[in-house]
C-alpha positions as CSV (number, residue, x, y, z in Angstrom):
1,G,-28.0,39.8,32.8
2,G,-25.2,37.2,32.9
3,S,-22.9,35.6,30.4
4,V,-23.0,32.4,28.3
5,A,-20.1,30.1,27.3
6,V,-20.0,29.8,23.5
7,D,-17.8,27.3,21.7
8,F,-17.0,28.6,18.2
9,V,-15.9,25.9,15.6
10,I,-14.4,27.1,12.2
11,L,-15.4,24.6,9.5
12,P,-14.1,22.8,7.5
13,E,-10.7,23.3,9.3
14,G,-12.1,22.3,12.7
15,F,-10.4,24.9,14.8
16,G,-12.3,25.8,18.0
17,Q,-12.3,28.4,20.8
18,R,-14.5,29.1,23.8
19,K,-15.6,32.7,24.7
20,H,-17.8,34.0,27.4
21,I,-20.2,36.5,25.9
22,D,-22.8,38.8,27.5
23,I,-26.3,37.4,26.9
24,S,-27.6,40.9,25.8
25,R,-25.3,41.0,22.7
26,T,-26.7,40.4,19.2
27,I,-25.5,38.0,16.6
28,G,-24.4,40.9,14.4
29,Q,-22.2,42.4,17.1
30,I,-20.6,39.0,17.9
31,R,-20.0,38.5,14.2
32,T,-18.3,42.0,13.8
33,D,-16.0,41.3,16.8
34,L,-15.0,37.9,15.4
35,E,-14.3,39.4,11.9
36,K,-12.0,42.0,13.5
37,E,-10.3,39.4,15.6
38,L,-9.7,37.1,12.6
39,E,-8.8,40.0,10.3
40,I,-11.1,39.1,7.5
41,P,-13.4,41.4,5.4
42,E,-16.8,42.4,6.6
43,S,-19.8,40.2,5.8
44,S,-17.5,37.2,5.0
45,L,-18.3,35.3,8.3
46,F,-21.4,33.2,8.6
47,M,-22.7,31.9,12.0
48,M,-25.0,28.9,11.8
49,N,-26.2,25.6,13.4
50,M,-26.4,26.5,17.1
51,S,-26.3,23.4,19.4
52,G,-26.2,22.7,23.1
53,A,-28.7,24.3,25.5
54,V,-30.7,25.6,22.4
55,E,-30.9,24.0,19.0
56,F,-31.0,26.2,15.8
57,A,-30.2,24.5,12.4
58,E,-30.0,27.6,10.1
59,V,-28.0,30.7,9.6
60,L,-28.3,32.9,12.7
61,P,-30.0,36.3,12.0
62,D,-27.9,39.4,12.8
63,D,-30.8,41.3,14.4
64,K,-31.5,38.7,17.2
65,G,-29.7,38.6,20.5
66,L,-28.7,35.5,22.5
67,R,-31.6,36.1,24.8
68,D,-34.1,35.9,21.9
69,F,-33.1,32.3,21.2
70,G,-34.1,31.3,24.8
71,I,-30.6,31.1,26.1
72,K,-30.2,31.8,29.9
73,G,-27.2,33.0,31.9
74,G,-24.7,30.2,32.6
75,D,-25.8,28.0,29.6
76,Q,-23.3,26.5,27.2
77,V,-23.9,26.5,23.4
78,G,-21.9,25.7,20.2
79,I,-21.9,27.7,17.0
80,E,-20.4,26.8,13.6
81,L,-18.4,29.5,11.7
82,R,-17.9,29.4,8.0
83,I,-15.6,31.9,6.1
84,N,-16.4,32.7,2.5
85,Y,-14.5,35.4,0.7
86,Y,-12.0,35.7,-2.1
87,Q,-9.8,38.5,-3.4
88,E,-10.0,39.4,-7.0
89,Q,-6.5,39.7,-8.6
90,P,-6.2,42.3,-11.3
91,A,-5.7,40.8,-14.7
92,E,-2.6,41.9,-16.5
93,D,-3.2,43.1,-20.1
94,Y,-0.4,41.6,-22.1
95,V,-0.3,41.9,-25.9
96,M,2.3,39.8,-27.7
97,P,4.3,41.9,-30.2
98,D,4.5,41.0,-33.9
99,A,8.1,40.0,-33.6
100,L,10.2,38.4,-30.8
101,E,14.0,38.7,-30.5
102,L,15.5,35.6,-29.0
103,R,19.1,35.1,-27.9
104,V,20.4,31.6,-28.7
105,T,23.8,30.0,-28.4
106,D,25.2,27.8,-31.3
107,Q,27.5,24.8,-31.0
108,Q,30.6,27.0,-31.1
109,G,29.3,28.9,-28.0
110,R,28.6,32.1,-29.9
111,E,25.5,34.1,-29.0
112,K,23.3,35.5,-31.7
113,V,19.9,37.2,-32.0
114,V,17.1,35.4,-33.9
115,T,14.0,37.2,-34.9
116,V,10.7,35.2,-34.7
117,H,7.7,36.6,-36.4
118,V,4.4,36.0,-34.6
119,Q,1.5,34.7,-36.7
120,R,-1.8,35.7,-35.3
121,P,-4.4,32.8,-35.1
122,V,-7.4,33.3,-37.4
123,A,-9.4,30.6,-35.6
124,E,-9.2,28.8,-32.3
125,K,-7.2,25.6,-32.5
126,P,-8.4,22.4,-30.8
127,Y,-6.4,21.1,-27.8
128,L,-4.9,17.8,-28.7
129,G,-2.9,17.1,-25.5
130,G,0.9,16.9,-25.3
131,F,3.7,15.1,-23.5
132,R,5.3,15.6,-20.1
133,N,8.8,14.2,-19.3
134,K,8.4,12.2,-16.0
135,Q,12.2,12.4,-15.2
136,Y,12.7,16.2,-15.7
137,G,9.1,17.5,-15.5
138,T,9.3,19.4,-18.9
139,T,6.0,19.8,-20.7
140,F,5.7,19.7,-24.5
141,H,2.6,20.8,-26.3
142,H,1.2,19.1,-29.4
143,A,2.9,20.1,-32.7
144,I,-0.3,21.6,-34.1
145,T,0.1,24.6,-31.7
146,Q,3.2,25.7,-33.6
147,T,1.9,25.1,-37.1
148,A,-0.2,27.3,-39.3
149,A,-3.9,26.5,-39.6
150,V,-5.0,24.4,-42.5
151,Q,-6.8,26.5,-45.1
152,K,-10.0,24.9,-46.2
153,E,-10.5,24.6,-50.0
154,N,-13.4,26.1,-51.8
155,L,-16.4,23.8,-51.1
156,K,-18.5,25.3,-53.9
157,S,-16.5,23.8,-56.7
158,I,-17.8,20.5,-58.1
159,R,-15.5,17.7,-57.0
160,F,-17.7,14.7,-57.9
161,H,-19.6,14.1,-61.2
162,R,-20.7,11.2,-63.4
163,E,-19.4,12.6,-66.7
164,V,-16.3,11.0,-68.2
165,Q,-13.8,12.4,-70.7
166,T,-14.2,9.8,-73.6
167,Y,-18.0,9.7,-74.0
168,E,-20.4,12.3,-75.1
169,Y,-23.9,12.4,-73.5
170,R,-27.1,13.3,-75.5
171,T,-30.6,13.9,-74.3
172,R,-33.5,12.4,-76.4
173,S,-37.3,12.1,-75.9
174,T,-39.1,8.8,-76.7
175,Q,-42.7,7.6,-76.8
176,C,-44.1,4.1,-76.3
177,K,-45.7,2.3,-79.3
178,R,-48.8,1.2,-77.2
179,D,-50.8,3.4,-74.9
180,N,-52.8,1.8,-72.0
181,G,-55.4,3.3,-69.9
182,T,-58.4,2.6,-67.6
183,Q,-61.8,4.1,-68.0
184,M,-64.8,3.8,-65.7
185,P,-68.4,4.1,-67.0
186,K,-70.2,7.3,-66.2
187,L,-73.0,9.4,-67.6
188,G,-72.6,9.8,-71.3
189,L,-70.0,6.9,-71.5
190,F,-70.7,3.3,-72.1
191,V,-67.9,0.7,-71.5
192,D,-68.4,-2.7,-73.1
193,S,-67.9,-5.5,-70.6
194,A,-68.6,-8.5,-72.9
195,R,-65.0,-9.6,-73.0
196,D,-64.3,-9.0,-69.3
197,V,-62.9,-12.0,-67.3
198,E,-63.2,-12.4,-63.6
199,V,-59.9,-13.6,-62.2
200,Q,-59.8,-15.7,-59.0
201,P,-56.7,-15.5,-56.7
202,R,-54.7,-18.7,-56.3
203,R,-54.7,-18.3,-52.5
204,P,-57.5,-16.9,-50.3
205,Y,-57.4,-13.3,-49.5
206,F,-55.1,-12.5,-46.5
207,S,-56.4,-9.5,-44.7
208,S,-54.5,-7.1,-42.4
209,A,-56.4,-8.5,-39.4
210,D,-55.2,-12.0,-40.3
211,Q,-51.7,-10.6,-40.6
212,A,-51.9,-8.9,-37.3
213,A,-53.2,-12.1,-35.7
214,V,-50.2,-14.1,-37.1
215,R,-47.8,-11.5,-35.9
216,L,-49.3,-11.6,-32.4
217,E,-49.0,-15.4,-32.4
218,K,-45.4,-15.4,-33.5
219,S,-44.6,-12.6,-31.1
220,V,-45.9,-14.6,-28.2
221,I,-43.8,-17.6,-29.4
222,I,-40.7,-15.4,-29.6
223,Q,-41.4,-13.9,-26.2
224,C,-41.7,-17.4,-24.7
225,H,-38.3,-18.4,-26.1
226,V,-36.7,-15.1,-25.1
227,R,-38.1,-15.3,-21.5
228,G,-37.1,-18.9,-21.3
229,M,-33.5,-18.0,-22.4
230,A,-33.5,-15.1,-19.8
231,A,-34.8,-17.5,-17.1
232,R,-32.2,-20.1,-17.9
233,K,-29.4,-17.4,-17.9
234,R,-30.6,-16.1,-14.5
235,A,-30.8,-19.7,-13.2
236,R,-27.2,-20.4,-14.3
237,Q,-26.1,-17.1,-12.7
238,L,-27.8,-17.9,-9.4
239,R,-26.3,-21.4,-9.4
240,K,-22.9,-20.0,-10.1
241,Q,-23.3,-17.4,-7.3
242,R,-24.4,-20.2,-4.9
243,A,-21.4,-22.4,-5.9
244,D,-19.0,-19.4,-5.5
245,R,-20.5,-18.6,-2.1
246,L,-20.2,-22.2,-1.0
247,A,-16.7,-22.4,-2.3
248,L,-15.8,-19.1,-0.5
249,E,-17.4,-20.3,2.7
250,A,-15.5,-23.6,2.5
251,G,-12.3,-21.8,1.8
252,E,-12.9,-19.4,4.7
253,A,-13.7,-22.4,7.0
254,Q,-10.5,-24.2,5.8
255,R,-8.5,-21.0,6.4
256,R,-9.9,-20.5,9.9
257,W,-9.3,-24.2,10.7
258,L,-5.7,-23.9,9.4
259,E,-5.2,-20.6,11.4
260,A,-6.6,-22.2,14.5
261,D,-4.4,-25.3,14.0
262,L,-1.3,-23.2,13.4
263,R,-2.1,-21.1,16.4
264,H,-2.5,-24.2,18.6
265,K,0.7,-25.7,17.3
266,R,2.5,-22.3,17.9
267,E,1.2,-22.2,21.5
268,V,2.3,-25.8,22.1
269,E,5.7,-25.0,20.5
270,R,6.0,-21.9,22.7
271,R,5.5,-24.0,25.8
272,M,7.6,-27.0,24.7
273,H,10.5,-24.9,23.3
274,P,10.3,-21.3,24.6
275,K,12.7,-18.8,23.1
276,T,11.6,-15.2,23.8
277,F,10.8,-13.3,27.0
278,E,7.1,-13.5,26.3
279,D,7.2,-17.3,26.0
280,F,8.8,-17.6,29.5
281,S,6.3,-15.0,30.9
282,V,3.5,-17.3,29.7
283,L,5.1,-20.3,31.4
284,Y,5.6,-18.4,34.7
285,K,2.0,-17.1,34.6
286,E,0.6,-20.6,34.0
287,L,2.8,-22.1,36.7
288,E,1.6,-19.4,39.2
289,A,-2.0,-20.1,38.2
290,W,-1.5,-23.9,38.7
291,R,0.2,-23.3,42.1
292,F,-2.6,-21.0,43.2
293,N,-5.3,-23.5,42.3
294,E,-3.5,-26.4,44.0
295,A,-3.0,-24.3,47.1
296,N,-6.7,-23.4,47.2
297,R,-7.6,-27.1,46.6
298,I,-5.4,-28.2,49.5
299,A,-6.8,-25.4,51.8
300,K,-10.4,-26.4,51.0
301,S,-9.9,-30.2,51.1
302,G,-10.5,-30.5,54.8
303,F,-7.3,-32.5,55.5
304,D,-5.9,-32.7,59.0
305,E,-2.7,-30.8,59.8
306,A,-0.3,-33.6,59.0
307,A,-1.9,-34.4,55.6
308,R,-2.2,-30.8,54.7
309,R,1.5,-30.1,55.4
310,A,2.4,-33.3,53.4
311,A,0.3,-32.0,50.5
312,Q,2.0,-28.6,50.7
313,R,5.4,-30.2,50.7
314,E,4.5,-32.2,47.7
315,L,3.2,-29.1,45.9
316,L,6.4,-27.2,46.8
317,H,8.5,-30.1,45.4
318,K,6.5,-30.1,42.2
319,E,6.8,-26.3,41.8
320,T,10.6,-26.5,42.4
321,K,10.9,-29.2,39.7
322,L,8.9,-27.1,37.3
323,L,11.0,-24.0,38.0
324,Q,14.2,-26.0,37.4
325,T,12.8,-27.3,34.1
326,I,11.9,-23.7,33.1
327,D,15.5,-22.6,34.0
328,K,16.9,-25.4,31.9
329,L,14.7,-24.3,29.0
330,K,15.9,-20.7,29.5
331,I,19.5,-21.7,29.4
332,K,18.9,-23.7,26.2
333,A,17.0,-20.9,24.6
334,H,19.7,-18.4,25.5
335,G,22.3,-20.6,23.7
336,Q,20.0,-21.0,20.7
337,N,19.3,-17.3,20.5
338,R,23.0,-16.5,20.9
339,D,23.9,-18.9,18.0
340,A,21.2,-17.3,15.8
341,K,22.4,-13.8,16.6
342,I,26.0,-14.7,15.8
343,K,24.9,-16.4,12.5
344,R,22.9,-13.3,11.5
345,K,25.8,-11.0,12.3
346,L,28.3,-13.1,10.3
347,E,25.9,-13.3,7.4
348,A,25.5,-9.5,7.5
349,M,29.3,-9.1,7.3
350,A,29.6,-11.5,4.4
351,H,26.6,-10.1,2.4
352,P,27.7,-8.5,-0.9
353,K,27.2,-4.9,-1.7
354,V,23.9,-4.1,-3.6
355,W,23.7,-1.0,-5.7
356,A,20.4,0.2,-7.2
357,Q,20.5,1.4,-10.8
358,T,18.4,4.0,-12.5
359,D,16.5,1.4,-14.6
360,G,15.3,-0.3,-11.4
361,E,17.8,-3.2,-11.6
362,T,20.3,-4.0,-8.8
363,T,24.0,-4.8,-9.1
364,T,25.6,-7.2,-6.6
365,I,29.3,-6.6,-5.9
366,H,31.6,-8.9,-3.9
367,T,34.4,-6.8,-2.5
368,P,37.7,-8.2,-0.9
369,F,36.3,-7.3,2.5
370,T,33.0,-9.3,2.0
371,T,35.0,-12.2,0.5
372,R,37.2,-12.2,3.6
373,A,34.2,-12.1,5.9
374,K,32.6,-15.0,4.0
375,E,35.8,-17.1,4.4
376,L,35.9,-16.4,8.2
377,M,32.2,-17.3,8.5
378,D,32.8,-20.6,6.8
379,L,35.7,-21.3,9.2
380,Y,33.6,-20.4,12.2
381,S,30.8,-22.7,11.0
382,G,33.3,-25.5,10.5
383,L,34.6,-25.1,14.1
384,R,31.0,-25.4,15.4
385,L,30.1,-28.5,13.3
386,P,29.6,-31.6,15.5
387,L,30.2,-35.3,14.7
388,L,33.3,-34.7,12.5
389,T,35.9,-37.4,12.0
390,V,39.4,-36.8,13.3
391,D,40.9,-36.1,9.9
392,E,38.1,-33.6,9.1
393,R,38.5,-31.9,12.5
394,L,42.3,-31.6,12.0
395,D,41.8,-30.1,8.5
396,V,39.4,-27.4,9.9
397,L,41.9,-26.6,12.8
398,L,44.7,-26.4,10.3
399,H,42.8,-23.8,8.1
400,V,41.9,-21.8,11.2
401,K,45.5,-21.8,12.4
402,W,46.8,-20.6,9.0
403,T,44.2,-17.8,9.1
404,V,45.0,-16.5,12.5
405,K,48.8,-16.8,12.1
406,E,48.7,-14.0,9.6
407,F,48.6,-11.6,12.6
408,D,50.7,-11.7,15.7
409,C,49.0,-10.6,18.9
410,N,47.9,-12.1,22.2
411,L,44.6,-13.2,20.8
412,T,46.0,-15.0,17.8
413,R,48.7,-16.7,19.9
414,E,46.1,-17.9,22.4
415,V,44.0,-19.3,19.5
416,V,47.1,-21.1,18.0
417,D,47.8,-22.5,21.5
418,L,44.3,-23.9,21.8
419,I,44.4,-25.4,18.3
420,D,47.7,-27.2,19.1
421,R,46.2,-28.5,22.4
422,E,43.1,-29.9,20.7
423,A,45.2,-31.5,17.9
424,D,47.4,-33.2,20.6
425,M,44.3,-34.5,22.4
426,L,42.9,-35.8,19.1
427,N,46.1,-37.6,18.4
428,R,46.0,-39.2,21.8
429,G,42.5,-40.5,21.3
430,R,40.7,-38.6,24.1
431,P,36.9,-39.1,24.4
432,E,34.5,-36.6,22.8
433,K,33.2,-35.2,26.1
434,S,36.6,-33.9,27.1
435,F,36.7,-31.5,24.2
436,A,33.5,-29.6,25.1
437,G,35.1,-26.7,27.1
438,L,38.1,-26.5,24.9
439,R,36.1,-26.2,21.7
440,R,33.7,-23.7,23.2
441,R,36.6,-21.5,24.3
442,L,38.3,-21.8,20.9
443,A,35.0,-20.9,19.1
444,N,34.5,-17.8,21.3
445,L,38.1,-16.6,20.7
446,F,37.8,-17.1,17.0
447,L,34.5,-15.2,17.0
448,Q,36.3,-12.4,18.9
449,F,39.0,-12.6,16.1
450,I,36.2,-12.2,13.4
451,E,34.7,-9.2,15.2
452,T,38.0,-7.3,15.4
453,P,38.1,-4.7,12.5
454,E,41.9,-5.1,12.2
455,F,41.4,-8.7,11.2
456,N,38.0,-8.4,9.5
457,P,37.3,-4.9,8.0
458,E,33.6,-5.6,7.5
459,A,33.2,-5.7,11.3
460,V,33.5,-1.9,11.5
461,R,29.9,-1.5,10.3
462,L,28.6,-3.6,13.2
463,Q,30.6,-2.0,16.0
464,K,28.4,-0.6,18.7
465,V,31.2,1.6,20.1
466,A,33.4,3.7,17.9
467,R,36.8,2.2,17.3
468,Q,38.5,5.5,18.1
469,L,36.9,5.5,21.6
470,Q,38.2,2.0,22.3
471,D,41.7,2.7,21.1
472,S,42.0,6.0,23.1
473,G,42.0,4.0,26.4
474,T,39.0,6.0,27.7
475,H,35.9,4.4,29.3
476,P,32.8,5.0,27.1
477,L,30.8,6.4,30.0
478,S,33.6,8.5,31.6
479,T,36.1,11.1,30.6
480,V,38.8,9.9,33.0
481,P,41.5,7.8,31.3
482,I,42.0,4.3,32.6
483,K,45.5,3.7,34.0
């Protein structure tokens, strides 16, 4: 007694299920239970290819039980299932009538009935394809399907002859004036050979054996030339393949060298000018590895207590310096990433609208809002430009002042106040270093002016928080109004 774990896999779908089956059951009983469970017709399920504890690579016979295959209680086997059945659909007998009545609508919108007489085909027409509209999916057949079959003319009638209309042909029998013949001597017949002449050929007789020998010789010569041509062609092909392979190998070697060089330059650039979080993670990991190796070297050097502590202080000093350098690089990268992010944001605001047409072309439209965003981006870029003369800087400040004075609010008044302060400092000839904080604050306030939808309508698309939520005086993460 006992049971066996059987993994059934339905192919080609790949669905599987495990069942525990009594070892005394036959394959036919298991198949009947599976057909009832799957709700498929009888004798449409095939069990084959047993694997696991016992291997059987054919269709399993219905009269054998699991014990007959050598399976013991507690074993695990796998059996493939294949379903093969189809349902025959009754064919509908449709006979087209001799006349069809179709309802059509004319240009005036009136409906009328048109009678179409059906012409029965006398012979099967060839299929000559058709046309399918890719846009609407409508299928049109070839015009021959709607035309009557061509009636073949009578082939028994004479269509070609050599007689003409203007000449009359006659048939006459003729006889040559001199008859010739050859007669051989025989019993009862004497042939006079006194005037016979023996004729010698101009060239010696050329027998069929000689002709065959000449043909064989010439054939060998032709074969030599043909085989030489084939050998030269093969040699050229092999040389070309070798040249192509060498060129490909050289190109691959050059590509690998360039990739390695670019990878090396990129790694050096990542360490000299890090920008992303991964770049700084690499620096911190390398610094930690260097510190660990130096600490191990100091610990294993055998120095006395004073020398070891001095070496550890020197290591700590170097590590502090390197951490300070990494922090400086991080501050520099943060500024560069912020400037790049602001530049991408301003370019997205100033980018014109692009509409796709049905013919695959695109149309670029500059709206008043995108033009406004482009002007504000140019003014912001002018504020951030270094090394400008006094006159050029004053011209930029004047344009920015005219732009923000179109609106009256606390932000615009503060921007105007900062512009007047910088203009006064420029007129008094203050050094360039004294403008750093003032210009940074002015650029940030003008960027806030650009990002406000009331002053720049294109900024609405890039708002992370809905404008209605900001104007309602409610905190984004709370439902309690801020007082």
